[in-house]
C-alpha positions as CSV (number, residue, x, y, z in Angstrom):
1,M,-5.2,-10.0,-19.0
2,G,-4.5,-8.8,-15.5
3,Y,-2.7,-10.6,-12.7
4,A,-4.9,-12.7,-10.4
5,Y,-4.2,-11.6,-6.8
6,P,-5.0,-14.3,-4.2
7,G,-6.6,-11.8,-1.8
8,A,-6.8,-8.3,-0.6
9,E,-6.9,-6.3,2.7
10,Y,-9.1,-3.2,3.0
11,I,-7.1,-0.6,5.2
12,S,-8.8,2.4,6.6
13,D,-7.0,2.8,10.0
14,T,-3.6,3.9,11.2
15,T,-2.4,0.4,12.4
16,A,0.5,-1.2,10.7
17,H,-0.7,-4.0,8.3
18,T,1.8,-6.7,7.5
19,G,1.9,-9.4,4.8
20,R,3.2,-9.5,1.2
21,F,1.5,-7.1,-1.0
22,A,2.1,-6.3,-4.7
23,K,-0.3,-3.5,-5.4
24,I,-1.8,-0.7,-3.2
25,C,-4.8,1.1,-4.6
26,A,-6.3,4.3,-3.1
27,L,-10.0,4.3,-2.8
28,E,-9.9,8.0,-1.8
29,D,-7.1,10.6,-1.4
30,S,-4.7,9.0,1.1
31,V,-1.3,9.3,2.8
32,I,0.8,6.4,3.5
33,A,2.7,7.1,6.8
34,T,5.2,4.3,6.2
35,L,5.6,1.7,3.5
36,V,8.3,-1.0,3.9
37,A,9.4,-2.6,0.6
38,E,11.6,-5.6,-0.2
39,D,14.8,-4.9,-2.3
40,Y,14.2,-1.2,-2.2
41,T,17.1,1.4,-2.1
42,G,16.6,5.1,-1.9
43,N,14.8,7.6,0.2
44,A,12.6,6.3,3.0
45,L,9.0,5.6,1.9
46,T,7.2,7.9,4.5
47,A,4.4,10.4,3.9
48,V,3.6,9.0,0.5
49,P,0.6,10.8,-1.0
50,L,-1.7,8.7,-3.2
51,K,-4.7,10.3,-4.9
52,A,-7.9,8.5,-5.3
53,T,-7.6,5.6,-7.8
54,G,-3.8,5.9,-7.7
55,E,-1.8,2.8,-7.5
56,I,1.7,1.8,-6.4
57,Y,3.3,-1.4,-7.3
58,G,6.2,-3.4,-5.6
59,I,6.7,-6.0,-2.9
60,F,5.6,-4.4,0.2
61,T,5.7,-6.1,3.7
62,S,4.1,-3.4,5.8
63,V,1.7,-0.5,5.2
64,T,0.6,2.2,7.7
65,L,-1.7,5.0,6.7
66,T,-1.9,8.5,8.1
67,S,-5.2,9.1,6.4
68,G,-7.5,7.7,3.7
69,T,-8.5,4.3,2.6
70,V,-6.6,1.7,0.4
71,V,-6.8,-1.8,-0.7
72,A,-3.6,-3.8,-0.5
73,Y,-3.5,-6.8,-2.9
74,R,-1.7,-9.9,-1.6
75,I,0.8,-12.0,-3.4
């Protein structure tokens, strides 16, 4: 049984999209220019490649693409 996300945002441009997202799923090969996550320590989340059907999980508050198309699932 999967988690029921309350909504999603289709992202296919290079504008910063803000909100609270738990999962980002690539619909095609994509590059995330910047990704802002809550309670994250480590290297900056920039130029993150994500292959088609690839998914990344966390608590993200901002997503900006360089290229590609993703769906960001809200929490």
